[in-house]
Backbone bond lengths (Angstrom), bond angles and torsions (degrees), N, CA, C in turn:
res aa  C-N    CA-C-N  psi(-1)  N-CA   C-N-CA  omega(-1)  CA-C   N-CA-C  phi
1 X - - - 1.457 - - 1.518 108.78 -
2 X 1.319 115.67 147.80 1.460 122.32 177.84 1.525 108.20 -109.14
3 X 1.333 115.44 125.22 1.465 121.74 -177.52 1.520 108.36 -125.33
4 X 1.325 115.83 136.71 1.462 122.89 176.67 1.521 108.45 -116.68
5 X 1.326 116.84 123.86 1.462 122.53 174.63 1.523 106.81 -104.66
6 X 1.334 116.61 133.45 1.462 121.18 -178.12 1.518 109.65 -103.32
7 X 1.345 116.70 121.58 1.457 121.91 175.97 1.514 112.18 137.83
8 X 1.331 115.41 -178.46 1.472 119.51 -175.76 1.523 113.07 -146.56
9 X 1.307 117.72 15.23 1.462 120.27 -176.69 1.515 113.41 -104.99
10 X 1.322 114.45 -168.74 1.452 121.17 -179.43 1.519 113.02 -62.51
11 X 1.325 116.89 -37.00 1.470 121.02 178.93 1.530 110.13 -60.85
12 X 1.335 115.72 -45.19 1.455 119.97 -178.71 1.534 111.20 -69.41
13 X 1.333 115.84 -35.82 1.469 119.78 176.41 1.530 109.56 -61.60
14 X 1.330 116.55 -45.75 1.467 120.78 178.92 1.530 111.08 -62.49
15 X 1.320 117.32 -40.48 1.467 120.54 177.45 1.526 111.00 -61.25
16 X 1.332 116.33 -46.70 1.469 120.26 -179.67 1.524 111.03 -62.50
17 X 1.308 116.08 -43.70 1.469 120.02 179.57 1.537 110.18 -62.28
18 X 1.329 116.98 -45.28 1.469 120.35 -179.58 1.527 111.01 -64.42
19 X 1.313 117.14 -40.79 1.464 120.01 178.21 1.524 110.82 -64.20
20 X 1.320 116.10 -44.57 1.472 120.63 -179.78 1.536 110.42 -62.31
21 X 1.308 116.92 -46.18 1.473 120.69 -177.28 1.523 112.67 -74.80
22 X 1.323 116.10 -27.11 1.458 119.88 -178.18 1.516 114.23 -86.51
23 X 1.332 116.83 -6.49 1.466 119.66 -179.19 1.530 109.58 -63.99
24 X 1.300 115.80 132.79 1.468 121.05 -179.62 1.522 109.84 -65.77
25 X 1.303 115.83 141.16 1.466 119.97 175.99 1.523 108.20 -60.68
26 X 1.309 115.36 137.88 1.455 120.12 -179.91 1.515 113.79 90.31
27 X 1.334 117.67 -11.26 1.463 119.85 175.96 1.519 108.48 -98.25
28 X 1.297 115.23 148.22 1.459 119.53 179.75 1.528 108.87 -99.68
29 X 1.309 115.63 117.59 1.463 121.33 176.60 1.517 107.73 -110.01
30 X 1.313 115.90 120.15 1.461 120.30 171.74 1.523 105.40 -106.14
31 X 1.326 115.24 113.92 1.459 121.80 -171.55 1.518 110.02 -111.67
32 X 1.341 115.48 124.10 1.458 122.75 177.29 1.523 108.60 -113.61
33 X 1.320 116.51 153.39 1.461 121.05 171.96 1.519 108.33 -141.53
34 X 1.324 116.25 129.93 1.461 121.09 -179.99 1.516 109.85 -124.01
35 X 1.322 120.27 122.92 1.460 124.08 -2.99 1.529 113.36 -84.73
36 X 1.326 117.82 -16.14 1.457 120.64 -177.85 1.519 112.11 75.89
37 X 1.324 116.11 -170.34 1.470 122.83 176.80 1.529 107.35 -158.84
38 X 1.323 116.96 -178.88 1.467 120.53 -175.54 1.526 112.29 -60.47
39 X 1.326 117.94 -39.20 1.462 120.64 178.50 1.519 111.93 -68.04
40 X 1.318 116.05 -42.63 1.467 121.01 179.21 1.523 110.50 -63.51
41 X 1.338 117.02 -31.53 1.467 121.39 -179.13 1.525 112.07 -60.12
42 X 1.325 117.82 -19.43 1.467 120.76 176.00 1.528 111.75 -75.23
43 X 1.340 116.55 -18.10 1.465 121.52 -177.34 1.527 113.04 -111.25
44 X 1.338 117.23 -28.71 1.462 121.45 -171.38 1.523 110.63 -142.30
45 X 1.328 115.06 164.29 1.462 120.82 172.70 1.527 107.10 -81.74
46 X 1.325 117.34 116.49 1.461 120.30 179.55 1.525 109.75 -79.15
47 X 1.322 114.97 137.54 1.457 122.61 -178.46 1.523 107.02 -114.56
48 X 1.330 118.48 122.04 1.467 120.68 -174.91 1.531 113.60 -76.59
49 X 1.322 115.89 63.06 1.462 122.04 176.42 1.518 108.50 -123.97
50 X 1.315 116.42 141.03 1.460 121.05 176.89 1.524 109.95 -63.62
51 X 1.313 115.94 142.82 1.470 121.05 179.14 1.523 112.28 -66.16
52 X 1.332 117.66 -14.24 1.465 120.37 179.48 1.530 112.66 -110.06
53 X 1.327 118.05 6.57 1.466 121.33 175.78 1.526 107.62 -86.26
54 X 1.304 114.57 79.12 1.464 122.53 -170.44 1.527 112.22 -57.24
55 X 1.326 117.42 -48.27 1.467 120.27 -177.18 1.526 111.22 -63.61
56 X 1.334 117.23 -44.38 1.471 120.53 -179.47 1.526 111.18 -64.55
57 X 1.326 117.47 -38.76 1.467 120.81 178.58 1.528 111.05 -66.52
58 X 1.331 116.65 -42.10 1.467 120.09 178.17 1.529 110.47 -65.55
59 X 1.328 116.99 -40.81 1.471 120.35 176.73 1.527 110.29 -60.18
60 X 1.335 116.47 -44.26 1.466 121.21 179.03 1.531 110.57 -60.56
61 X 1.328 116.44 -46.65 1.468 120.66 -179.07 1.527 111.03 -61.18
62 X 1.315 116.69 -39.26 1.471 119.91 177.44 1.531 110.64 -67.19
63 X 1.318 116.01 -48.58 1.467 121.43 -177.33 1.532 111.73 -60.71
64 X 1.346 116.51 -41.02 1.471 121.21 -177.33 1.529 113.05 -90.25
65 X 1.340 116.50 2.30 1.472 121.77 -179.77 1.529 111.47 53.08
66 X 1.333 114.96 51.19 1.466 121.53 -179.98 1.528 108.88 -69.22
67 X 1.331 116.17 130.65 1.464 121.41 -178.44 1.515 114.15 -85.49
68 X 1.341 116.72 -21.07 1.462 120.94 178.29 1.516 108.92 -158.07
69 X 1.321 116.30 133.22 1.460 122.40 172.73 1.515 107.67 -113.05
70 X 1.339 115.85 131.52 1.464 122.31 179.02 1.522 107.62 -115.24
71 X 1.323 116.13 122.87 1.462 120.83 -178.43 1.520 108.70 -95.17
72 X 1.334 116.83 120.33 1.456 121.15 -176.61 1.511 114.47 -85.53
73 X 1.305 118.35 -42.11 1.461 120.96 -172.28 1.517 113.88 -108.55
74 X 1.326 114.22 175.97 1.460 120.99 -175.93 1.524 113.21 -81.12
75 X 1.331 118.21 -36.20 1.466 121.13 -173.90 1.533 112.56 -59.16
76 X 1.337 120.10 -45.72 1.466 118.34 177.92 1.531 112.73 -63.14
77 X 1.325 116.87 -34.01 1.463 120.05 177.97 1.520 110.36 -67.76
78 X 1.336 116.17 -43.24 1.464 120.70 178.22 1.526 110.98 -64.60
79 X 1.338 116.77 -27.66 1.465 121.41 178.16 1.530 112.25 -79.53
80 X 1.325 117.26 -5.44 1.459 120.97 177.06 1.520 115.15 90.51
81 X 1.329 117.83 22.21 1.458 120.78 -178.42 1.527 112.02 -58.79
82 X 1.318 117.80 -48.76 1.471 120.15 -178.34 1.526 111.02 -63.23
83 X 1.323 117.43 -35.27 1.470 121.30 178.38 1.530 110.46 -62.27
84 X 1.346 115.90 -47.75 1.465 120.37 -177.90 1.527 111.51 -66.57
85 X 1.332 116.44 -42.10 1.461 119.19 178.54 1.527 109.94 -62.22
86 X 1.318 117.61 -44.34 1.467 120.97 178.58 1.529 110.30 -62.37
87 X 1.334 117.15 -41.36 1.468 121.53 178.93 1.523 111.10 -58.87
88 X 1.341 115.98 -35.82 1.468 120.67 -179.17 1.533 112.77 -89.46
89 X 1.327 117.00 0.53 1.459 120.31 -179.79 1.520 113.82 75.77
90 X 1.332 116.71 24.65 1.465 122.03 179.52 1.524 109.24 -95.23
91 X 1.327 118.73 126.76 1.472 120.71 179.30 1.528 111.43 -62.60
92 X 1.331 115.91 129.66 1.466 120.80 -177.50 1.522 109.61 -143.01
93 X 1.339 115.60 138.33 1.464 121.75 174.73 1.519 107.16 -104.68
94 X 1.310 115.33 105.46 1.459 121.69 -179.39 1.513 109.23 161.53
95 X 1.325 117.21 146.62 1.464 119.87 -177.82 1.525 113.00 -73.57
96 X 1.303 114.84 155.26 1.467 120.53 174.77 1.530 109.62 -67.74
97 X 1.329 115.10 166.61 1.464 122.08 -175.50 1.528 112.32 -53.27
98 X 1.316 117.82 -44.71 1.467 120.44 -176.92 1.525 111.09 -61.94
99 X 1.329 117.58 -43.71 1.466 120.67 178.35 1.523 111.09 -69.18
100 X 1.319 117.11 -33.61 1.469 121.20 179.92 1.527 111.83 -68.40
101 X 1.325 117.39 -14.40 1.470 119.96 177.70 1.524 111.58 -60.15
102 X 1.319 118.00 -25.77 1.466 119.96 176.47 1.522 110.49 -59.31
103 X 1.323 117.13 -30.79 1.460 121.91 178.93 1.525 111.92 -94.65
104 X 1.325 116.69 -36.64 1.462 119.77 -171.64 1.523 114.32 -87.43
105 X 1.317 118.59 -13.74 1.467 121.27 -179.75 1.529 110.18 -131.02
106 X 1.322 116.24 111.72 1.474 120.10 179.32 1.526 110.62 -63.13
107 X 1.334 117.09 -39.78 1.466 120.91 -178.64 1.531 110.31 -65.60
108 X 1.322 117.02 -46.14 1.465 120.46 177.52 1.525 110.45 -58.17
109 X 1.342 116.58 -45.17 1.469 121.10 -179.07 1.526 111.05 -62.52
110 X 1.326 117.07 -45.22 1.476 120.22 179.81 1.528 110.78 -64.03
111 X 1.335 117.40 -44.61 1.463 120.59 178.23 1.532 110.81 -61.50
112 X 1.326 116.61 -40.71 1.466 121.84 177.38 1.526 110.33 -60.10
113 X 1.345 116.08 -46.53 1.470 120.08 -179.24 1.524 111.17 -62.53
114 X 1.314 117.16 -42.57 1.469 119.75 178.66 1.526 110.77 -64.27
115 X 1.327 116.13 -44.99 1.462 121.41 -178.83 1.526 111.62 -60.45
116 X 1.333 116.65 -35.06 1.466 120.98 -176.75 1.529 112.92 -103.80
117 X 1.327 115.39 14.50 1.466 122.72 175.52 1.535 113.09 56.85
118 X 1.321 115.69 38.96 1.465 121.98 173.98 1.527 106.58 -88.67
119 X 1.327 118.63 123.44 1.467 119.52 -178.69 1.533 111.57 -57.43
120 X 1.322 115.34 133.31 1.464 121.29 179.99 1.523 108.94 -155.20
121 X 1.303 115.79 158.24 1.465 120.34 179.71 1.531 110.73 -67.76
122 X 1.305 115.80 153.13 1.463 123.14 175.73 1.528 108.07 -62.34
123 X 1.338 116.54 147.31 1.464 119.37 179.91 1.517 111.01 -151.58
124 X 1.302 114.57 162.47 1.466 122.97 173.01 1.516 107.41 -140.11
125 X 1.318 116.91 151.82 1.465 122.66 179.64 1.518 108.32 -112.84
126 X 1.328 115.73 133.28 1.461 121.21 178.48 1.522 109.45 -119.23
127 X 1.322 116.15 134.56 1.462 121.30 178.81 1.522 112.30 -94.27
128 X 1.335 116.99 -6.66 1.468 120.44 -179.73 1.526 109.31 -148.99
129 X 1.319 115.28 163.88 1.464 120.33 176.60 1.522 109.67 -61.01
130 X 1.320 117.09 -42.37 1.463 120.96 -178.72 1.527 111.10 -61.33
131 X 1.322 116.38 -43.36 1.463 120.09 178.79 1.532 110.54 -63.95
132 X 1.328 117.21 -40.59 1.469 120.94 177.88 1.526 110.61 -63.27
133 X 1.333 116.85 -42.12 1.476 120.19 178.24 1.523 110.47 -61.24
134 X 1.327 116.87 -43.64 1.468 120.43 178.82 1.533 110.77 -59.93
135 X 1.325 116.50 -41.63 1.469 120.39 178.87 1.523 109.96 -63.72
136 X 1.336 116.57 -48.16 1.471 120.93 -178.01 1.522 112.04 -63.67
137 X 1.316 116.85 -35.27 1.468 120.83 -177.98 1.526 112.70 -86.43
138 X 1.333 117.10 -8.96 1.458 121.21 -175.58 1.517 115.28 -76.95
139 X 1.316 118.29 -11.58 1.456 121.26 177.02 1.514 115.53 88.50
140 X 1.313 118.46 -6.02 1.466 121.29 -179.00 1.535 111.99 -61.91
141 X 1.325 116.29 -29.20 1.464 120.87 -178.36 1.522 111.64 -110.62
142 X 1.312 117.01 29.91 1.462 121.95 178.85 1.519 111.49 99.51
143 X 1.332 114.94 -176.05 1.463 118.88 -179.20 1.529 109.86 -83.89
144 X 1.327 116.49 -176.99 1.465 122.04 -175.94 1.522 113.23 -61.12
145 X 1.337 117.61 -20.84 1.458 121.07 -179.45 1.518 114.48 -95.34
146 X 1.328 116.86 2.75 1.469 120.66 -177.68 1.528 111.46 -83.44
147 X 1.336 116.72 142.17 1.467 118.97 174.81 1.529 110.04 -69.51
148 X 1.315 115.88 149.81 1.463 121.59 179.55 1.533 108.38 -149.40
149 X 1.322 115.99 146.68 1.465 120.94 178.60 1.524 108.68 -99.11
150 X 1.328 115.78 130.74 1.462 122.37 176.95 1.526 106.99 -112.51
151 X 1.341 116.02 128.14 1.464 120.32 -179.78 1.519 110.09 -127.53
152 X 1.334 115.23 139.06 1.460 120.79 171.75 1.525 108.09 -74.38
153 X 1.311 117.24 153.12 1.461 121.41 -175.95 1.521 113.28 -68.12
154 X 1.301 119.13 -49.93 1.464 120.86 -172.93 1.512 112.50 -105.68
155 X 1.330 114.63 -158.24 1.460 120.93 178.17 1.517 109.13 -69.13
156 X 1.323 116.53 134.45 1.463 120.80 -175.06 1.527 112.48 -137.09
157 X 1.313 117.20 22.30 1.471 122.49 175.47 1.525 112.76 51.75
158 X 1.325 117.05 42.31 1.461 120.77 177.41 1.510 114.96 80.31
159 X 1.339 117.77 3.38 1.465 120.95 -177.58 1.524 112.26 -110.20
160 X 1.320 117.55 11.54 1.445 120.77 -171.56 1.509 117.34 -99.56
161 X 1.339 119.00 10.56 1.467 120.92 178.59 1.519 109.21 -134.13
162 X 1.339 114.96 130.72 1.468 121.31 175.47 1.520 107.68 -130.43
163 X 1.323 116.45 128.44 1.461 121.18 171.46 1.522 105.20 -95.85
164 X 1.335 115.12 97.60 1.466 121.15 -175.42 1.524 110.66 -82.56
165 X 1.326 116.36 139.87 1.473 121.40 179.82 1.522 112.14 -70.74
166 X 1.338 116.01 -27.19 1.466 120.02 -177.99 1.527 108.95 -157.90
167 X 1.340 116.19 177.68 1.463 121.49 -176.77 1.524 112.09 -62.95
168 X 1.333 118.02 -35.87 1.468 120.78 -179.80 1.530 110.60 -62.97
169 X 1.326 116.95 -45.39 1.469 120.15 178.07 1.532 110.24 -65.70
170 X 1.326 116.79 -36.95 1.463 120.78 177.85 1.526 110.38 -62.91
171 X 1.336 117.25 -43.41 1.468 120.73 178.74 1.522 111.04 -62.50
172 X 1.323 117.00 -42.94 1.464 120.81 177.96 1.527 110.13 -59.88
173 X 1.324 116.73 -42.75 1.463 121.18 179.33 1.520 111.54 -64.22
174 X 1.324 116.79 -40.73 1.465 120.98 178.04 1.525 110.15 -59.96
175 X 1.327 116.90 -46.69 1.468 120.84 -179.91 1.531 110.09 -61.31
176 X 1.336 117.05 -45.37 1.472 120.55 179.11 1.526 111.36 -60.83
177 X 1.328 116.85 -41.07 1.463 120.14 -178.74 1.523 112.07 -71.60
178 X 1.327 116.76 -44.72 1.454 119.92 -171.71 1.522 114.04 -87.42
179 X 1.311 117.69 -27.82 1.466 119.86 -175.82 1.521 113.71 -123.87
180 X 1.323 117.00 -23.05 1.456 119.84 -172.09 1.504 116.00 -93.18
181 X 1.315 118.50 4.26 1.449 120.22 178.30 1.520 114.69 78.94
182 X 1.331 117.72 9.73 1.474 119.80 178.76 1.520 110.66 -60.75
183 X 1.317 116.39 -39.21 1.463 122.56 172.56 1.519 106.13 -127.33
184 X 1.300 117.38 163.03 1.454 118.67 -176.88 1.507 113.36 -122.73
185 X 1.310 114.30 167.78 1.455 122.45 173.16 1.508 114.02 55.63
186 X 1.324 115.31 -135.27 1.464 122.65 -176.85 1.521 112.18 -63.71
187 X 1.325 117.58 -22.47 1.466 120.39 179.88 1.516 111.23 -63.83
188 X 1.331 117.60 -24.27 1.466 121.58 -176.61 1.521 111.04 -81.02
189 X 1.324 116.67 52.38 1.465 122.22 177.47 1.494 108.80 -136.11
């Protein structure tokens, strides 16, 4: 069987290792990982394709007759990888883009939880640094000395959450996220 794992982190390394070790004796497993990394290369054939280059990954899976693609991270799912693979009739383990929004969009996830009465912490969304400052200074989340969690809206490669000790640290984090390049694109909301 031919299996393609999408990603380059520890999760994908663990998946490749488990697949390699779990392969039944006498069966032929051809294991690919895109893009992979040096550690993953010990378990799988690394393919130099971006994990979010959906068309190139689907073309590769078709060309190599991949029997199953496993998506490790959130970014390829948010890019619609599972949707495209399903459209082409390629077997894929991973949710479609709309379902992946629970992971890729904090606002969507919070709204979903409220709509379905799933207990969750109180939150507010700010579109600018000034709006975030007004929220932090408004007292809704305690006084200036209260801890508060600041989260970027979208995927932020592990840099999108700060547990601030007080409002001043929260404001600094907001500025870094929204203006300082700490996170990029849609995450800076």
